[in-house]
N, CA, C and O of each residue as an XYZ file, in Angstrom:
720
protein
N      64.747     67.320    142.040
C      66.098     67.831    142.003
C      66.230     69.129    142.791
O      67.274     69.376    143.395
N      65.204     69.952    142.794
C      65.231     71.207    143.548
C      64.241     71.117    144.693
O      63.246     70.400    144.592
N      64.493     71.824    145.769
C      65.594     72.743    146.025
C      66.896     72.009    146.317
O      66.921     70.805    146.574
N      67.984     72.790    146.265
C      69.309     72.309    146.637
C      69.583     72.806    148.051
O      69.255     73.945    148.384
N      70.173     71.969    148.872
C      70.448     72.348    150.253
C      71.935     72.261    150.569
O      72.633     71.360    150.104
N      72.404     73.212    151.366
C      73.739     73.163    151.959
C      73.517     73.256    153.462
O      72.379     73.254    153.933
N      74.594     73.335    154.199
C      74.459     73.446    155.652
C      73.621     74.657    156.048
O      72.774     74.564    156.936
N      73.856     75.802    155.386
C      73.165     77.040    155.778
C      72.142     77.549    154.782
O      71.352     78.436    155.107
N      72.141     77.001    153.568
C      71.358     77.603    152.488
C      70.379     76.628    151.846
O      70.542     75.410    151.905
N      69.365     77.212    151.235
C      68.471     76.493    150.319
C      68.461     77.291    149.022
O      68.214     78.497    149.034
N      68.728     76.627    147.914
C      68.644     77.238    146.589
C      67.392     76.681    145.945
O      67.261     75.469    145.770
N      66.474     77.562    145.593
C      65.165     77.141    145.091
C      64.772     78.009    143.913
O      65.361     79.062    143.668
N      63.766     77.548    143.190
C      63.212     78.373    142.128
C      62.616     79.644    142.734
O      62.049     79.626    143.826
N      62.759     80.740    141.997
C      62.106     81.983    142.396
C      60.600     81.847    142.246
O      60.111     81.068    141.428
N      59.875     82.613    143.044
C      58.415     82.748    142.923
C      58.093     84.234    142.866
O      58.891     85.065    143.300
N      56.934     84.563    142.335
C      56.542     85.966    142.180
C      56.604     86.728    143.503
O      56.902     87.923    143.513
N      56.328     86.052    144.615
C      56.344     86.708    145.923
C      57.729     87.178    146.345
O      57.845     87.918    147.321
N      58.786     86.773    145.640
C      60.153     87.205    145.937
C      60.466     88.588    145.371
O      61.534     89.130    145.657
N      59.572     89.173    144.581
C      59.874     90.384    143.815
C      60.393     91.532    144.678
O      61.423     92.118    144.346
N      59.727     91.864    145.754
C      60.136     93.018    146.566
C      61.503     92.782    147.208
O      62.360     93.665    147.183
N      61.710     91.605    147.777
C      62.987     91.308    148.428
C      64.117     91.263    147.402
O      65.221     91.728    147.682
N      63.855     90.709    146.219
C      64.881     90.633    145.174
C      65.267     92.036    144.705
O      66.450     92.344    144.560
N      64.279     92.871    144.471
C      64.564     94.241    144.035
C      65.361     94.988    145.105
O      66.295     95.719    144.775
N      65.012     94.817    146.359
C      65.694     95.524    147.450
C      67.169     95.131    147.545
O      68.024     95.991    147.755
N      67.472     93.850    147.395
C      68.869     93.434    147.567
C      69.749     93.872    146.405
O      70.974     93.844    146.523
N      69.153     94.278    145.285
C      69.925     94.726    144.126
C      70.102     96.244    144.092
O      70.588     96.775    143.093
N      69.723     96.955    145.150
C      69.758     98.413    145.131
C      70.865     99.032    145.968
O      70.894    100.255    146.104
N      71.758     98.268    146.525
C      72.846     98.826    147.317
C      73.835     99.602    146.464
O      74.019     99.298    145.285
N      74.468    100.598    147.055
C      75.411    101.449    146.318
C      76.603    100.658    145.800
O      76.998    100.830    144.647
N      77.181     99.800    146.625
C      78.326     98.996    146.181
C      77.910     97.985    145.128
O      78.634     97.767    144.157
N      76.758     97.370    145.311
C      76.232     96.437    144.319
C      76.110     97.144    142.967
O      76.496     96.596    141.934
N      75.577     98.350    142.984
C      75.284     99.087    141.768
C      76.481     99.662    141.039
O      76.350    100.066    139.883
N      77.641     99.714    141.669
C      78.782    100.340    140.990
C      79.279     99.525    139.797
O      80.021    100.047    138.966
N      78.888     98.270    139.700
C      79.335     97.421    138.601
C      78.209     97.084    137.619
O      78.320     96.152    136.822
N      77.132     97.854    137.694
C      75.985     97.663    136.805
C      75.540     99.013    136.268
O      75.733    100.037    136.922
N      74.944     99.020    135.082
C      74.289    100.253    134.645
C      73.175    100.602    135.639
O      72.520     99.704    136.168
N      72.959    101.871    135.890
C      71.969    102.298    136.880
C      70.596    101.688    136.631
O      69.909    101.298    137.574
N      70.194    101.603    135.366
C      68.857    101.066    135.073
C      68.722     99.600    135.478
O      67.609     99.127    135.707
N      69.848     98.866    135.573
C      69.787     97.453    135.941
C      69.669     97.221    137.446
O      69.506     96.082    137.883
N      69.749     98.274    138.232
C      69.550     98.122    139.677
C      68.215     98.717    140.123
O      67.887     98.687    141.310
N      67.464     99.244    139.198
C      66.153     99.813    139.535
C      65.129     98.709    139.789
O      65.240     97.599    139.270
N      64.147     99.044    140.591
C      63.121     98.084    140.991
C      62.412     97.464    139.786
O      62.218     96.249    139.749
N      62.025     98.275    138.806
C      61.291     97.756    137.649
C      62.127     96.735    136.877
O      61.596     95.715    136.435
N      63.414     96.991    136.709
C      64.293     96.054    136.008
C      64.392     94.744    136.794
O      64.310     93.664    136.210
N      64.568     94.837    138.113
C      64.664     93.642    138.950
C      63.382     92.822    138.871
O      63.432     91.592    138.861
N      62.232     93.493    138.815
C      60.957     92.776    138.688
C      60.881     92.045    137.342
O      60.388     90.919    137.271
N      61.371     92.690    136.275
C      61.383     92.037    134.957
C      62.322     90.828    134.963
O      61.995     89.783    134.401
N      63.484     90.971    135.597
C      64.415     89.837    135.696
C      63.767     88.667    136.422
O      63.839     87.529    135.959
N      63.139     88.944    137.550
C      62.524     87.878    138.324
C      61.412     87.211    137.511
O      61.275     85.988    137.547
N      60.626     87.988    136.787
C      59.577     87.410    135.937
C      60.193     86.502    134.872
O      59.637     85.451    134.555
N      61.331     86.903    134.324
C      62.031     86.068    133.346
C      62.494     84.763    133.992
O      62.336     83.693    133.404
N      63.063     84.841    135.193
C      63.515     83.637    135.895
C      62.352     82.658    136.084
O      62.503     81.456    135.866
N      61.191     83.183    136.492
C      60.014     82.338    136.713
C      59.549     81.738    135.384
O      59.205     80.557    135.327
N      59.538     82.532    134.328
C      59.142     82.043    133.002
C      60.071     80.933    132.529
O      59.605     79.942    131.966
N      61.365     81.077    132.744
C      62.341     80.082    132.291
C      62.172     78.729    132.984
O      62.603     77.705    132.454
N      61.561     78.719    134.138
C      61.354     77.470    134.865
C      60.438     76.510    134.109
O      60.533     75.295    134.286
N      59.553     77.046    133.267
C      58.575     76.219    132.560
C      59.095     75.665    131.235
O      58.420     74.854    130.601
N      60.276     76.090    130.811
C      60.807     75.640    129.519
C      61.067     74.143    129.536
O      61.532     73.587    130.531
N      60.755     73.497    128.408
C      61.019     72.071    128.255
C      61.775     71.887    126.948
O      61.215     72.174    125.891
N      63.017     71.425    126.969
C      63.783     71.130    128.177
C      64.233     72.425    128.849
O      64.394     73.460    128.202
N      64.426     72.341    130.128
C      64.873     73.508    130.877
C      66.364     73.723    130.645
O      67.162     72.793    130.755
N      66.727     74.962    130.323
C      68.123     75.298    130.031
C      68.673     76.385    130.948
O      69.871     76.667    130.912
N      67.823     77.002    131.768
C      68.226     78.088    132.665
C      67.735     77.786    134.078
O      66.561     77.485    134.292
N      68.646     77.872    135.026
C      68.311     77.679    136.434
C      68.860     78.879    137.195
O      69.984     78.831    137.696
N      68.086     79.948    137.287
C      68.477     81.097    138.105
C      67.721     80.934    139.418
O      66.510     81.148    139.476
N      68.432     80.559    140.456
C      67.817     80.135    141.709
C      67.932     81.191    142.796
O      68.923     81.915    142.890
N      66.898     81.256    143.606
C      66.908     82.115    144.787
C      67.832     81.481    145.821
O      67.709     80.294    146.120
N      68.753     82.266    146.365
C      69.632     81.807    147.433
C      69.011     82.303    148.731
O      68.918     83.509    148.964
N      68.587     81.369    149.571
C      67.913     81.730    150.820
C      68.616     81.070    151.994
O      69.248     80.022    151.863
N      68.484     81.726    153.162
C      68.992     81.085    154.380
C      68.041     79.956    154.741
O      66.821     80.115    154.730
N      68.617     78.845    155.054
C      67.837     77.649    155.359
C      67.017     77.798    156.644
O      65.903     77.281    156.735
N      67.566     78.499    157.628
C      66.892     78.574    158.927
C      65.668     79.484    158.943
O      64.719     79.226    159.684
N      65.678     80.551    158.131
C      64.542     81.480    158.192
C      63.983     81.890    156.829
O      63.031     82.669    156.765
N      64.562     81.376    155.738
C      64.045     81.667    154.405
C      64.404     83.032    153.844
O      63.924     83.392    152.769
N      65.233     83.803    154.538
C      65.619     85.125    154.054
C      66.287     85.028    152.689
O      67.199     84.223    152.498
N      65.833     85.849    151.735
C      66.422     85.886    150.406
C      67.730     86.662    150.468
O      67.748     87.826    150.868
N      68.830     86.014    150.071
C      70.157     86.627    150.091
C      70.597     87.092    148.705
O      71.393     88.024    148.586
N      70.079     86.444    147.654
C      70.487     86.773    146.295
C      70.063     85.701    145.334
O      69.089     84.985    145.565
N      70.810     85.594    144.238
C      70.520     84.565    143.241
C      71.822     83.982    142.714
O      72.878     84.614    142.764
N      71.716     82.774    142.215
C      72.853     82.056    141.671
C      72.301     81.221    140.520
O      71.268     80.569    140.674
N      72.973     81.233    139.372
C      72.382     80.532    138.252
C      73.368     79.894    137.302
O      74.545     80.250    137.247
N      72.845     78.935    136.555
C      73.559     78.289    135.459
C      72.638     78.312    134.247
O      71.419     78.192    134.370
N      73.247     78.468    133.073
C      72.503     78.525    131.825
C      73.246     77.704    130.784
O      74.456     77.858    130.616
N      72.529     76.834    130.086
C      73.158     76.004    129.063
C      73.627     76.878    127.904
O      72.843     77.633    127.329
N      74.905     76.771    127.567
C      75.499     77.470    126.423
C      75.480     76.532    125.221
O      75.117     76.924    124.112
N      75.873     75.300    125.464
C      75.861     74.221    124.475
C      75.941     72.936    125.283
O      76.269     72.984    126.469
N      75.652     71.787    124.680
C      75.704     70.550    125.466
C      77.048     70.404    126.199
O      78.114     70.509    125.593
N      76.972     70.163    127.500
C      78.166     69.979    128.320
C      78.812     71.256    128.816
O      79.796     71.200    129.554
N      78.281     72.410    128.426
C      78.888     73.702    128.812
C      77.791     74.656    129.286
O      76.770     74.829    128.620
N      78.020     75.267    130.444
C      77.050     76.198    131.029
C      77.751     77.467    131.471
O      78.935     77.460    131.809
N      76.994     78.565    131.464
C      77.509     79.805    132.044
C      77.008     79.884    133.476
O      75.960     79.335    133.816
N      77.763     80.568    134.299
C      77.481     80.673    135.734
C      77.476     82.133    136.155
O      78.263     82.936    135.653
N      76.594     82.469    137.070
C      76.585     83.797    137.663
C      75.976     83.755    139.045
O      75.149     82.895    139.348
N      76.392     84.693    139.881
C      75.914     84.742    141.258
C      75.877     86.191    141.708
O      76.792     86.958    141.405
N      74.841     86.572    142.420
C      74.747     87.911    142.997
C      74.097     87.822    144.367
O      73.089     87.140    144.551
N      74.689     88.520    145.321
C      74.130     88.595    146.662
C      73.955     90.051    147.033
O      74.699     90.914    146.569
N      72.969     90.320    147.872
C      72.819     91.661    148.415
C      74.014     91.998    149.290
O      74.626     91.113    149.888
N      74.344     93.281    149.361
C      75.536     93.722    150.100
C      75.582     93.233    151.538
O      76.658     92.927    152.051
N      74.444     93.156    152.189
C      74.419     92.725    153.593
C      74.947     91.309    153.777
O      75.310     90.916    154.885
N      74.988     90.542    152.687
C      75.374     89.136    152.777
C      76.772     88.860    152.248
O      77.200     87.707    152.205
N      77.486     89.896    151.846
C      78.859     89.738    151.379
C      79.774     89.397    152.555
O      79.552     89.858    153.674
N      80.785     88.600    152.299
C      81.808     88.327    153.310
C      81.446     87.260    154.324
O      82.149     87.106    155.323
N      80.367     86.515    154.099
C      79.943     85.469    155.034
C      80.129     84.062    154.470
O      79.769     83.078    155.116
N      80.694     83.968    153.259
C      80.882     82.663    152.637
C      79.657     82.113    151.933
O      79.679     80.985    151.441
N      78.574     82.906    151.877
C      77.342     82.424    151.251
C      77.507     82.196    149.749
O      76.993     81.210    149.221
N      78.210     83.084    149.055
C      78.362     82.941    147.598
C      79.107     81.657    147.264
O      78.697     80.925    146.364
N      80.187     81.373    147.969
C      80.952     80.150    147.714
C      80.120     78.909    148.024
O      80.165     77.923    147.287
N      79.373     78.962    149.100
C      78.545     77.823    149.493
C      77.444     77.567    148.457
O      77.200     76.423    148.074
N      76.788     78.632    148.010
C      75.741     78.496    146.993
C      76.334     78.005    145.679
O      75.769     77.130    145.023
N      77.472     78.569    145.301
C      78.113     78.188    144.045
C      78.465     76.708    144.041
O      78.228     76.020    143.048
N      79.023     76.214    145.127
C      79.420     74.804    145.157
C      78.210     73.890    145.002
O      78.286     72.876    144.307
N      77.103     74.236    145.637
C      75.886     73.430    145.477
C      75.420     73.460    144.020
O      74.987     72.440    143.483
N      75.509     74.612    143.392
C      75.091     74.743    142.003
C      76.040     73.999    141.066
O      75.593     73.432    140.070
N      77.334     73.990    141.363
C      78.297     73.255    140.536
C      77.996     71.753    140.579
O      78.042     71.077    139.551
N      77.693     71.242    141.761
C      77.347     69.823    141.889
C      76.094     69.507    141.076
O      76.017     68.471    140.415
N      75.115     70.409    141.131
C      73.875     70.256    140.367
C      74.181     70.275    138.867
O      73.672     69.442    138.117
N      75.008     71.219    138.436
C      75.377     71.321    137.018
C      76.038     70.029    136.536
O      75.743     69.555    135.438
N      76.916     69.467    137.338
C      77.579     68.211    136.961
C      76.549     67.092    136.797
O      76.654     66.285    135.873
N      75.557     67.041    137.688
C      74.508     66.025    137.567
C      73.676     66.220    136.302
O      73.103     65.261    135.784
N      73.605     67.448    135.805
C      72.881     67.745    134.566
C      73.725     67.467    133.324
O      73.241     67.628    132.204
N      74.979     67.053    133.506
C      75.840     66.727    132.378
C      76.821     67.812    131.989
O      77.498     67.690    130.969
N      76.914     68.871    132.776
C      77.851     69.947    132.478
C      79.276     69.474    132.772
O      79.541     68.879    133.817
N      80.185     69.748    131.839
C      81.593     69.403    132.027
C      82.481     70.633    132.082
O      83.655     70.539    132.440
N      81.916     71.807    131.723
C      82.685     73.050    131.818
C      81.742     74.203    132.128
O      80.665     74.332    131.545
N      82.185     75.040    133.069
C      81.470     76.271    133.391
C      82.270     77.451    132.871
O      83.500     77.446    132.905
N      81.558     78.465    132.389
C      82.185     79.722    131.994
C      81.464     80.844    132.731
O      80.278     80.737    133.047
N      82.184     81.899    132.995
C      81.595     83.068    133.653
C      82.287     84.310    133.121
O      83.502     84.320    132.927
N      81.519     85.339    132.889
C      82.065     86.640    132.507
C      81.849     87.591    133.668
O      80.791     87.578    134.297
N      82.840     88.414    133.956
C      82.706     89.442    134.975
C      83.537     90.642    134.553
O      84.488     90.517    133.781
N      83.171     91.788    135.062
C      83.948     92.974    134.756
C      85.336     92.845    135.370
O      85.485     92.332    136.479
N      86.346     93.309    134.648
C      87.723     93.243    135.150
C      87.861     94.016    136.459
O      88.736     93.708    137.268
N      87.006     95.018    136.676
C      87.054     95.813    137.902
C      86.426     95.095    139.101
O      86.566     95.558    140.233
N      85.750     93.994    138.876
C      85.065     93.287    139.960
C      86.046     92.306    140.615
O      85.944     91.091    140.448
N      86.989     92.868    141.355
C      88.056     92.078    141.980
C      87.522     91.015    142.939
O      88.073     89.917    143.010
N      86.459     91.329    143.675
C      85.915     90.356    144.625
C      85.356     89.144    143.891
O      85.564     88.010    144.324
N      84.647     89.368    142.779
C      84.088     88.247    142.012
C      85.199     87.400    141.404
O      85.105     86.173    141.380
N      86.242     88.046    140.918
C      87.368     87.308    140.322
C      88.065     86.464    141.394
O      88.381     85.298    141.158
N      88.300     87.046    142.558
C      88.953     86.304    143.646
C      88.099     85.110    144.077
O      88.622     84.017    144.293
N      86.782     85.319    144.201
C      85.889     84.215    144.565
C      85.946     83.123    143.497
O      86.084     81.942    143.818
N      85.840     83.518    142.227
C      85.864     82.539    141.137
C      87.160     81.720    141.172
O      87.136     80.503    140.986
N      88.265     82.382    141.406
C      89.534     81.657    141.455
C      89.603     80.719    142.659
O      90.141     79.617    142.548
N      89.070     81.136    143.800
C      89.018     80.235    144.966
C      88.160     79.007    144.673
O      88.431     77.918    145.179
N      87.123     79.188    143.853
C      86.215     78.086    143.511
C      86.798     77.160    142.446
O      86.262     76.076    142.214
N      87.893     77.574    141.791
C      88.528     76.724    140.794
C      88.502     77.263    139.371
O      89.003     76.604    138.460
N      87.933     78.438    139.157
C      87.945     79.051    137.829
C      89.338     79.584    137.528
O      90.077     79.972    138.433
N      89.685     79.600    136.252
C      90.897     80.252    135.782
C      90.500     81.280    134.734
O      89.456     81.159    134.094
N      91.337     82.285    134.568
C      91.066     83.318    133.572
C      91.376     82.742    132.198
O      92.468     82.224    131.962
N      90.416     82.836    131.306
C      90.556     82.287    129.954
C      91.380     83.225    129.085
O      91.576     84.393    129.420
N      91.854     82.700    127.974
C      92.623     83.501    127.033
C      91.776     84.562    126.355
O      92.250     85.667    126.090
N      90.513     84.226    126.072
C      89.660     85.202    125.396
C      89.005     86.130    126.415
O      88.763     85.748    127.560
N      88.724     87.348    125.979
C      88.095     88.342    126.856
C      86.602     88.063    126.960
O      86.009     87.439    126.080
N      86.012     88.533    128.042
C      84.569     88.492    128.174
C      83.946     89.614    127.354
O      84.650     90.425    126.753
N      82.639     89.648    127.339
C      81.900     90.662    126.592
C      81.946     91.985    127.362
O      81.404     92.063    128.464
N      82.587     93.041    126.802
C      82.647     94.322    127.524
C      81.259     94.936    127.658
O      80.359     94.621    126.879
N      81.087     95.810    128.642
C      79.811     96.486    128.880
C      80.045     97.982    128.844
O      81.109     98.468    129.226
N      79.054     98.696    128.386
C      79.123    100.155    128.372
C      78.051    100.709    129.284
O      76.867    100.424    129.105
N      78.465    101.509    130.273
C      77.538    102.229    131.134
C      78.304    103.308    131.878
O      79.533    103.289    131.938
N      77.567    104.239    132.437
C      78.145    105.387    133.158
C      79.141    106.136    132.274
O      80.146    106.660    132.754
N      78.841    106.176    130.969
C      79.656    106.960    130.057
C      80.990    106.355    129.671
O      81.834    107.039    129.092
N      81.198    105.068    129.985
C      82.471    104.466    129.588
C      82.335    102.970    129.328
O      81.357    102.330    129.715
N      83.346    102.445    128.664
C      83.405    101.018    128.341
C      84.126    100.296    129.477
O      85.173    100.745    129.944
N      83.562     99.183    129.911
C      84.126     98.406    131.010
C      84.609     97.059    130.468
O      83.821     96.280    129.932
N      85.895     96.795    130.610
C      86.474     95.533    130.143
C      85.953     94.375    130.990
O      85.664     94.532    132.176
N      85.840     93.221    130.360
C      85.358     92.030    131.057
C      86.341     90.889    130.861
O      87.068     90.827    129.870
N      86.340     89.996    131.827
C      87.154     88.785    131.773
C      86.245     87.587    131.586
O      85.108     87.579    132.059
N      86.737     86.595    130.908
C      86.049     85.301    130.828
C      86.817     84.338    131.717
O      88.045     84.270    131.668
N      86.084     83.603    132.523
C      86.656     82.605    133.421
C      86.115     81.238    133.031
O      84.985     81.123    132.556
N      86.918     80.207    133.229
C      86.521     78.838    132.881
C      86.860     77.888    134.034
O      87.814     78.091    134.784
N      86.037     76.849    134.138
C      86.313     75.811    135.129
C      85.771     74.475    134.630
O      84.581     74.361    134.335
N      86.633     73.466    134.534
C      86.124     72.130    134.195
C      85.393     71.547    135.407
O      85.753     71.820    136.552
N      84.372     70.750    135.141
C      83.657     70.052    136.208
C      83.921     68.559    136.077
O      83.868     68.021    134.971
N      84.199     67.891    137.168
C      84.357     66.443    137.099
C      82.993     65.782    136.910
O      81.957     66.364    137.234
N      83.008     64.582    136.390
C      81.763     63.813    136.277
C      81.242     63.568    137.692
O      82.027     63.364    138.618
N      79.924     63.589    137.857
C      79.379     63.343    139.200
C      79.678     61.931    139.666
O      79.728     60.994    138.869
N      79.874     61.794    140.958
C      80.100     60.476    141.554
C      78.746     59.830    141.763
O      77.900     60.391    142.460
N      78.516     58.648    141.168
C      77.210     58.020    141.349
C      76.990     57.617    142.804
O      77.906     57.160    143.487
N      75.767     57.797    143.253
C      75.419     57.373    144.608
C      75.140     55.888    144.600
O      74.455     55.394    143.705
N      75.660     55.157    145.589
C      75.413     53.715    145.611
C      73.927     53.433    145.817
O      73.240     54.161    146.535
N      73.449     52.390    145.192
C      72.053     51.994    145.387
C      71.962     51.150    146.641
O      72.916     50.479    147.035
N      70.817     51.198    147.246
C      70.633     50.438    148.499
C      69.965     49.130    148.244
O      69.732     48.364    149.178
């Protein structure tokens, strides 16, 4: 089932060798404005990546936090993931390094992951994002998410409380591939 391929991208399981590149892409100033400072530090990023690798071995597997890489040269651009919330429902999240914003990579990676989620039996995706993260909200809405009635889980950092939105998107059943 993995890796997942698009025209420009490969979404694959993380490996320990991704640690330095993953930590580096999470340290940009704009990236960090929507996270607590400790969550953009190298040590935290290394712990996250170790968790992603550990989750790959779970049986049954319920978390797919995938490395988003350029297909032509393998450059790590970020991560995109789905996590089982309950049968038929998954949470979604995506993060790219600042250098890769504005190139359509997040939408392309997300669509590949949505197709994968549908094949796994997911019928609804949910995502939480900070209300201040206008770019993430706009992307989610372009992808088909709508703002849910209930609020997302607020976060506290930089001395203040940050409101969050919950977004929802139904997924259609996957179209079966004809047998040959």
